[in-house]
N, C-alpha and C positions, 0 to 999 in steps of 0.2 A: 504494500500500500504506500509506504514512504517513497519507493522508487517511482511509481506512477505519478505521484504528486510532484516530485522533484523534476521529472522530465518536463512536465507542464510548466513548472516555474522557470526552467531553463530557457523556454521560448519567449518569456515575457521581457518587457523592457525594464530598465532600471527605475521607472516610475511606478512599477507594480506596488500596490498597497496591500499589505498583509492585514486581513480582517482581524478585528479584536476578538480575543477569546472571552467567553462569558464565564462567570463563576471563578475567576482568578482571585485567590485569597491574597490579601496584602501580607507581606512578610513581617508581621509584628513581633515585637519582643514583649511578652506580658510584663506588667508592672511588678508582679511578685516573683519574677524569675530568680532573684537572688535572696529571697526571703529566708532561706534556710542557712545562709552564711553568717559567720560571726561578725560582730561590730569591729570597728577599727582596732580597738584595744585587744580583743580576742584574736583577730587576724594577725596582728603583729606578734603576739605571744606564740601563736601557732607557727608562723614563719620562722621565728628565731629559736624554737624548741630544738634542742640537740643533746647529744650524749654528753653528760657532765665530764666524762673522762677525756673528751676531746678539748684539750686546753688551747688548741690553736684556732678554734672557731671564732669568727667566721672567715679566717684567712683562706681556707681552701674550699669554701662554699662557692656556689655559682655567683655571678656578679650581682644579681639583684638581691640575693640574701646577704651577701657581703656588705653591700652599701646600706641596706636598710636594717641591719642588725648591729650597727656600731653604737657606742655609748651615746652619741648625739644623733638622734633620729633625723634624717633628712625630711624636709617639708616642701617638696616641689609644688609650685603654684601653677604649673602648666606643663605642656608637653616638652617644651624646650628645656625646662628645669629638670624634667625626668631624664632627658637625654644627657644633660650635663652631669647629673648625679651618677649616671652609668658611664661617664667619660666617653660619650658618643655624640657630643654636640658639634655642630659645624662652626668653623672659624676659630677654634680654640687650639689649633695645632695638631689635632688628632682626628681629622675629619673621618667620619664613618663612610662606608659604602651604602648604596641604596638602589632600589629597583621598584618600579611602579607596576602594579598588576591590575588589569582592567576586567578580569573575570575570574571568579574564585569558587572553590568548593568548600571553603572554610566556614567559620561561625556565622559571619555576616554575608554569605555568598550572594543572597538574593538582593543585596544592597550595593554590590560592587560592580562598577562599570567604568567606562572611560571618563565620565563626568565626576565620579567619586571613586577613584581607584584606591586600592590598598597600597600604602607606602611602607615598604620593608626597609628599615634602617638597621644596618648590621656592622659588626666589627670586621674589617677587611682581613684577608690573609696576611701573614707576616712576610717579611722579605725572603724567608726561606720557603715560602709557598705553603706553610702549615697554618692551621687555625690558631689563634691565641689560646692560652690555657683556659681562659674563662669566657670564650666567645659568646656573643649575645645577639639575638635578633629581636627587634621591636616592630610590631605590626600596628600601623595606625589606620583606622577607618573613620571617616567623618560620619557624624550623626548619632553616635552612641557614647555614653559616659564611661567608656573603658578603653584600654589598649591591651594588646596581647604581647606576651614576652616569652621567648624561649632562650634559656641560658644554660651553658654547660658547666657542670660541677666537677672541678678537679678531684674533689674528695670521693665522689661517687662514680666518676668516669661515665656520666650519663647526662642527657639533656633534661632539664626540668622545664615545665610549662606553667605559665602564670597568666592570670587576668588581673590587671590593675584597675580598680574601680575608683572613681572620683565623683565628688559632688560639685555643683556650681550654685550660684545664688538662686537660680531658677529651679533647683531640684525639688524643693518643697511644693512649689506651685505648678510645676510642669514646664519643662524646657521645650522650646520649639525650634523650627528650622534655623532661625536667625541666631540661636544660641549654640547649636551643635553641628550645623552644616556650613558654617562660615569660619573665618579666622578666629571668631569668638570661642570656638571649642578649645583652642590651644591655651587659653588663659583662664584665670579665675578658679583654679582647682582648690578644693579643700577636702578634708575627711578622706584621705587616701587609704584604701584597703587593698592588700595584696593577697591573692589566694592561689595556692599551688594546686595542680590538677589532682593530686592524691588526697586532698582534703574533701570537704563536703561539695566543693565545686564539681567533682567527678560525678555527682549524682544529680546534676542539673543539665539543662539543655545547652549550657555553655561548656560542657565537658570537652577538654582538649584531646583526650586520649583516644576517642573514637576514630579520629583521623590519623593520629600519630603512632598507632601501634603497628602500622605497616601490615605485614603478613604474619606477625608474631602473635603472642598471647599476652594479654594485660592482666597478669596475676601478680599481686604484690609479693608473693613468696617465690614463685617459679617462673614468672613472666619474662618476656624479652625486653630489651631497652627500647624506649620510644625513639622515633626517627624524625629528622627534619624532612618536611614535605615540599617537593617541587615537582608536580606531575609533569610539567612541560620543561623538563630538565634538558631536553634535546633542542638545539638551535633549529629554527629561529625563534623558539619560545613564543608560540602563537599569540597569547593574550597579554604579553608583557610589553610595556612601552619601551621603545628604543629608536634612536635616530639612525640605527644601522640596518634595520629591516623594513620591508615594505609594510608589513602589518603593524610593526611598532610605530612607524611614522604616521600611519592612518589613525592610530589610537592617540598619539600625541597631538595630532591636529584637532581631534574632537575635544580633547582635554583643554587645549589652549584656546579653542573657540569660546569656551565658557569662562575659563579662568584668566585668559590673557597670558602675557609673558612677564608680568611684574608682581604677581602674587605668590608668596611663599606657600608651600603645601606640605603638611605633615612634618613641619620643622625643617624642611629642606629649602634652602634659599632659591628664589625664583630663577636666578641666573644659572643654577645647576640642574634644573629639572629635566632639560632635554638630554642630560647625560645619564639618565636611568639606564642601568647596565645589568640586564638579566644574565648575560654571559658571566659576569663577575660573581653573581649569586650562584649560578650553576657550578662554577669552578669551586666555590667555597663548599657547597654541599657535597660535592664529590670528594674534596680533600678531607672533609670531616667524616667520610666513610659511608655516606648515604647516597651514593651515585646510582645504586640499583633500586629505582623507585617502583613500587607496586603498580601494575597496570599503567605504565608510563605512556604519555601522550606523544606519539611520533609526529612531531610538528612538521618536519620537512615533507613527509609523504602526504599528510593530510592537507597541508596548504597547496601542494602540487595538484592533488585531486580536486580541491575546491575551485582553483583558478581555471582548470580545464572545463569544469561544468558552468561556472559563473565568472566569465572573464572580467567583470567589473569589480570583483573582489580584489583586495580587501577594502578599498575605499568605500565601495557601496555594497552593503550586505543584503540587499534585496534587488534581484532575485537571490534566493537562498541556495547555498551549496550543499554538498554531501560528499562523503568519502568512505570507501570500503574499509580503509585502515581505521578510521574513526569508529565505524560500526562495530568492529571487533572489540575495541576497548569499551564501547558503550554497552554492548551485550554482556560483557563480563561484569560490569558494574550493575547493570539491570538485574542480573541473576543474583545479586547480593554478595558477590565475592569481594568487591572493592567499594570504596567511596565513589560518588558520582564522577563520571568522566567529564572533562570540560567540553563545552560546545564546539562543534566542528568549525564554524566560521570565526574569523577574527573578532568581529563585533557582535555583541549580544543585544545591541540597542535597536529599538524601533526608531527609524529616522525622524518621524514626525514628533514622537515624544521627546527625543533628544533635542530637536530644534527648539521645542517649547521650553524645556528646562534650561537649555543654554541661554535663551532670552531672559529667563527669570534670574539666572545668576549674573548675567551681564548687567541687568538692572540693579542688582545688589551692589556690584562693583561701582556702579555710577552713583550710589548713595541711598538706594531704597532698601528697606528692611526685607529680608528674605522671609516670605510667608508660605512657601511651598516646599514639600519634600522632593527635592530634585532627583532623588534616587529612583523614582518611578519611571524608568526609561526602557524597560526590558521588552523584547518581542514576546507578547503574551502567547502567541500561537506556537512558540518554540520552547516553552518551558519544559516540555517532555524531553526534548533533545538536550536541554541544559541540565537535566537530572532533578529539576525542581517539581515535576509533576509526572503522573503516570498516563499511559495511553488510555483513551476514553473507554475502550472496550476490555480493559484488563480485568481478569477474574479476581475473586477475593483473595486467593492465596498469593497471586502475583502482586497485588496491591500491598499486602502486608510485607512482602519481601522488599519491594521498592520504597515503600513509605516508612517502614519501621525497622528493618533489619540492620541498618547502619548503626543504630544505637542499642539494638536488642539482639545480640548474638553471643554465642558461647565462647568467643575469644576475649570478651571484655571482662573486667574485674568482677569476680564472683562474689565479692563482699558487699557490693552495692545493691540497693533494692531493685534497680532496673534489671538486674540479672535474673529476677524471678520470672520474667517473661522473655522467652527466647524464640524468635521467629524461626531460626534454623533448627529448633527442636520442638516445633509446635505440637507434634504428636505425643510429646512427653509432658506437655503442660496440663495441670489439673483444671478441672471445671472452675474452681475458685479463681485461679489465675487468669483464665480466659474471660471470665465475667468481669474481672477488674479491668482488663484491657478494653472490653466493650464499653464499660462505664467511662473510661478515659477518652475513648473515641467520640463519645456522645457529649463530652463537656464543651462549654463555650470556648472560643479561641482566646478569650481574655485571661485565662489562667495558665500558670506554668505547668499544670498537670495534664493539659489536653494532649492528645496523641492523634496524629502526628503533629509536632509543633509547626505552626504556619511560618515560622522563621525559616524552616528548611524545605517544607513541602506544601504544595497547593493541591487540595483534594476536593472533589465535588461532593454534594450530599448523596448522590447516587452511588459514588464510589465508597463512601463511608458505609452505606448499607451493605454493599458487597463484602466489605471487610468484616462487618459485624456478622453477616450470615456465615462466613467462613469460620469465625470464632465460635459460633453457636453449634457447630457440628460436634 
């Protein structure tokens, strides 16, 4: 069915309009998503808890633990302050490396595009080509009151994953686009809380480990080390901005159409943004020992396939392309073996939506307050190909695999409550466990307990009923 549609699309002109999908759920983060986590005092005590026999602590801890477990607690008041605390600030004589990603499979994937890319700021390789002893990655996404951090611990010889939450003056009354989708997000931080993935964070929808276990097993006692993820580790790194590739240039052009060339982004000076370097990030991840990425995205082959079918790509992503090489990794992810595969085309954006949101942001740069969530730019009809939705005719079991198995499978931490419901062992689940899953599927999307979380997946009411019917068997 997909092939027939794509042949038809290939005959259309670049003015072809993709019809809007109905019943597309907005990718919301429930207000109570972090309700189970400790307050700032408790979080700090948890972060700095250690074996009393280790008299060197925090000297050999990862960089974020080292900096925040000193006798004098740092109090960063914004993103640049956080980077400075980690010795990763720009212009201080130790500039970090960085790369901008315009399509993601991570925590805020349904909010990441060329207008609001993820900025990865990381410690560069040393002169010897090796990672620093306490290398660190910081991931910045506009629109949310947190950043993500991955930091290597010399003591544990492993990468630890964190979410750094912060408040702003608007937190109590409700922050809007002007507070969190502009340069205002970078300043005015307070009440910093840092949570590592092995704490209660692992039992929330913000769990880092579901993506970073790779092909291993996430068992606290016998599990495998977590990995750094870069699905598009092969050049030309399809969804990464770069002045060195055709796709990267197209994405940079869309970004600069909205942000101009004089606005800093994610703590990165404006003058440097077109130096986004996914090659450098790929080299780092390989040097750190994570070059063998699960279900890796073969960028070169996929981009070649796409351009043959849709010659206007990557600058124009309508007509839409397709690739047999992409289909292979998509099918593997769809079967529940891996996290979602990235979209086949360079751009995930609806041209009309992107144009409208670009105009909104340009008006902000001209002095107007931003009153719109500019992240709503996705091609709604291609959410299935992006891994954010399931085919309309999918049966109940297939829906459970595609919608739920990423967070509910037997390779994840068996000590968390989520492990009581395992889609890959559905025939072993008790009636009680299945009934609880049904209740969660029927919950409103405003709660952290709803399944599947709309932050990750869009599901129709009819598909929910098929999932419920499967669980009633």
